[in-house]
N, C-alpha and C positions, 0 to 999 in steps of 0.2 A: 063363346062371345056374342055379343050383340053387333047388328051393322052399325051402331053407332059408335060404338068403340073403334070398329075396324076403320072408320072414316076419319076417328081423332087420333089411331097412331099413327096414321100414314099422312096425316096434314100438312107437313111439311117436306114429302116427296112428291107429292102427286101435283099432276095439273088441277086448279091452279088455285093457290091461295092469293097470293096478288103476283100480279106479272111482273114486278121487279125481282122477288124475291127465284119466279121460277127460269129467269133469266140466267140470275146467278147459280144456282143448282144446276142449268143445265150445261152452262160453260163449265162447272167443275167436272159434269160428267163428261161432257166431250174433251176437255183436257185427259181426264185419267183414261179413256177408252181409245184416246187417238195418239197419246203421245205429246200431244199437242200444246206447247202452253197457252193457255187462256188469255186473250189480249187484255193487255191494260190501260190502253189510250186508244183514242180514235185514231187510228190507222187507217181509215179508208175518206177520208176526206179529199175532196178532189181538189187538185191544185189551178184549173183552168179557170182563170177570172172573169171567162167569157160567160158563165153561169148565168144563163137567164135570170129576170127579176122573181120572176112570178114563181120561179121555188122556193121562193122564202113561203108560198103557202102550202102548207103538209098535206099531201093526199095520202091515202093508204089502200093498195088492192091487196086483196085476199085470194088465194085460188087454192081449193082444196077438194078433194072427189067425193063423190056421193057415196062409192062403192066401199071407200073407207069407214070401219065400223069402229073404230076406235079413236078417230081424231077429236084433238080435244080445241077444234076449231072454236065452236063457239063461245064457249069457256075464254079464251084467248081474246076473241073480239069485246067480250064483255067485258073483261079487264083491260084492254086497252082503252076502252070508253071511259074508265074512271081518273084515268091520268089529265090531269089540267091542260098538258100543253098536245094531247091527241085528240081530247074530247070533242074537239069542234073541229077535224077532221074530215075531209069527204070518203067516205070507205065504200070500194068497188068490189065486192062478191063475186066472184069465178067457180064456175067447174070445170075440172080438165076435159069435161065431154064436150066447153064452150068452142066455138070456132075460135081457131088460134091460139088457144093456150095451150095444147101438144107442141107445135114450133115456138111459141114462146120460150118455153121451158127446154126444149131442147137446143136452143139457138143460146141461151144462159148456160147450158150445161148442167141444169139443175134436174134431179132425178127421185127425191123424194118432196111431197108434200107433208102436212099444210106449209103453205109458202107465205109468208108476210111482206108484202114489197110498200117502202116510204118512198116517196116522191124527191125527199131531202133529207139529209140529217143535221139542217141546221134548225135545231129546232131544240127548247130547255127543258132536260126533264132531269133535275141534279137528285142528287143523292138527299133521301128526305129523311131527318132522324128518325120518324115515325113508321117507314119501313125499314125493315132489318133484317138481313139475311141470315143465315141458320147459324151463322157463329155470334150474333149480335150485334153485326157493325151494319151500319148504314151502306144500303144496297146501293151499289152502283149506277152509275146514268145508263138509263138505255141505249143511247147514242155509242156507249162502248162497245156494244155487241153488234152494230151495224156491220154488214161487208158491203161492199160495194159491187154493182152490175153496169153493165155498158148503158150507156143515154141517160145518165144522173138520177141512179135509182139505187136502193139500198135494201139489204134483205136482212130482216131479222133472226139470228140462230135462236129456235126454239127447240132443237132435237128431235125436227122432221123425220118419219121412218117408213112413211107408206109410198110405196116406189108404184107408180101408175103405169109403168112401160111394162111391166112383171107380166107375165102370163097368168091369167085370171080365172077362175068360173065365172057362169051365168051371174053367179049371186055374189061376184066380188072376191073371193077369195082365192089367195095363192094355191098352187097344185103342186102337189108330192106325189110321184109314182111312187108304185106298192112296192117295189124291190128297194128303193132307201128305207121308206117305213119301216119294212122287214129289216132291213139291216140297222136299224135304229132299236130294235125292239130284243134285238137278238145279242146286242152289244150293252142292253140296259139290265137294271134290277127295276122290275116293274111293280109298282106296290097295286092291290085289290086286282079286279076283274082283269086279266089280259086281254080279254075279248071286248072290252069295252069298247060302246062306240065313239068315245071321247077320250085322247089320252093330250094332262098336261104334260110338256117334257119342260124342264126347268134347267137352263142350263143357268149352275151358283160355286161359288165355292164358300167353304164353312168360316173364310174369315171377313167375308164381305157384310156390313154394316147393313146395308139395305136389304140384302137376302133376310139377312135374319129380322129385320122388321117385319118383311112379307110375310115371314113365317109366325113371327109372334103375335103377328096381329089375326090369328084365326083364320086366316084366306082358306086355308088347306081343308080344315075342318070346316067351314062353312059352304063351301064348295061340294064336299062328298058328303056332307049332309042332305046337300040339296039334290044330288043327280045320282047318289048311291051306286050302282052298279053300270051305270051308264060312262061312269067315269074311269079312270086311273090314273097313277103318279106316276110321272117318270125323273127321277132326280140324275143329270147327266153332269161330268165334271166340267168348270171352266176356270183353271187355277190363273187367277191374272199375277202377271209379273211382279207388281207390285208388293202382294199379299205374300210374304215371305213364307207362311206355312200352310198356304193352299195347295202345293203339290202335294206335300208328303200327308197332308189331312185325307187328301182324296186317295189316298192309296191305303190308309189307314181302313175307310170304310168299304176299301175293295175285300182288304185281308181281312175285315169282321163277314162280310159276305159268304166268300167264302169258306168262313168256317161254321158259321149260324145260318141263317136265313134271311128273305127282304125285309120281313119285321123289325130286325135287329140293325141294320142298315140304315132303315128309317127314323127308327128308336133312338139312334146316335145322333142322326142330322137335328132331330126336334132335340133334345137336350145340349147340343152343343149353340144352336142357335139361343137357344133359351138363356143357357150360361152366358153366352159370350167370351169365352174363355180362349186363350191360344197356345196352350203350351204342348206337346206331343204326352207328355206324360198324362195330361188330362184327358184326353181322348182315349189312350191306351187304357189308363183306370175306368174308363166310362165303359169301354167295349167289355173290360172282363166283368163287369157288374151285369152286361147281357149274355154273358156265361162263355164269353171268349178265352180262350187261352193264353194266356200272356206270351208264353214263351213260343206259340206258334205265331201269333203277331208278330212279335220282335225278327221271327226266322222271315216272315213276310215280307216284311220290309225291309230287312237287309238285303234281302234275294234284289228284290228291285222286279218283282216278276210284272208290276203294275202299271211301274213309272210311263211305258209308251203306253198302255192304255189310255189312261188320264191326259198325258199329251195328244193324243190323237182323238180324242173328242172332243177336243178344244177345237183343234185345228180343224179335223174332215165337215163338223157340223158349222163352224164357221164360217167355214167357205159356202153350202149351203144354204144359211138361214142368214148370212151375215150378222150374224150376233157379235157384238164388240165389248159389251161389259155385261155387267152382272146386276140384278139377275135378268136373264133372256129367257121369254116365256113363250112357248111355242103350244100353240091349243089345235090339236089335229080331227077330224073327224075320219076316224080309221076304215071307214066304207068307203069315201067318195075321195079321198087324197086331202079334201080342202084344207086350209090351216091359215091361221094368223098368228101374228107378234105382238105380244106386249112386252117392250123394251122398261127393265126398272120396276118399282113396288108399288101397282098401283092397288087401289081398294077390290074386293071382293066385287062390288059390282058393276067393275070392268071388265073382268073375266066371266061373269054374271053373260053381259052383253053378249059376248064374244060367241061364246058356247051355247045360248038359246037360240042363236041366226044358225051354227053350224048343225045342230039338230031337228031344224027346221026341216 
């Protein structure tokens, strides 16, 4: 599959087609992953009538970190400047390393970047019929997604994930000690070269539509073609609670791997995402097509022997990597322990950018 098709298939779920679309999509993601309702009205308006008159003039401060290899800050700014109510704003760009920025983030209890700070929420970015969300409805106002900070400023929720306070290598990557890395490998079905320099660990479930889009876009094939034996694939289970079939589907995968081999495990994943079916009987039938014994599969499932393993993968590695939704992708240099996380279904190019840096 060409890179052009890959980008087209992912256009509605990656940063950035339209700022308004992104806000709506990220609001949806955060609501799903945290269990917190997405705000439906502007609850952050300050009630103090002493707000200075000059706060009517909008200015924007952007804080990012030059160590972040996949922060979409430039794309966000580009789209912000296309909005009529924002285009005339003064935009100040800051880096985490700049004087005072670390203290600023600590004082405001902010631990992830990039950060977009508005001087006021008193500006009009109305729902524009020309800007539609993923359901074909007018996109909500930007103001809806602003959260108040002390001192009459407001942050825009953009799904920031880069934590500048975490321990990082000299190249800016997060670090994973070898003991934890070996524990991941021992608990996983590894596709291709087990001794590869780079591992792509994907935390997903088979009922996740965004995971299906990632797989159906050809990202796996594109990356393996480019990096060959330098890359292996690791699919770990992350059954989201609101996906009713995710837990049993994960157990079916484990039962299949027990009977057959790793290739069958990944062949069933690919087939399930391609067909986007949700019945237990479907996975059983497809597993049988891969030469598994139906009786043994049913017996394995009834025993519940992999129930705890599936839940443990989700719980343990959530604590380690901070993953809260699917697909959660971790790219690891197995030689140095350096790693970076890509949350959600980004295009192949986003994975390539990080892998290229990891292998330098």
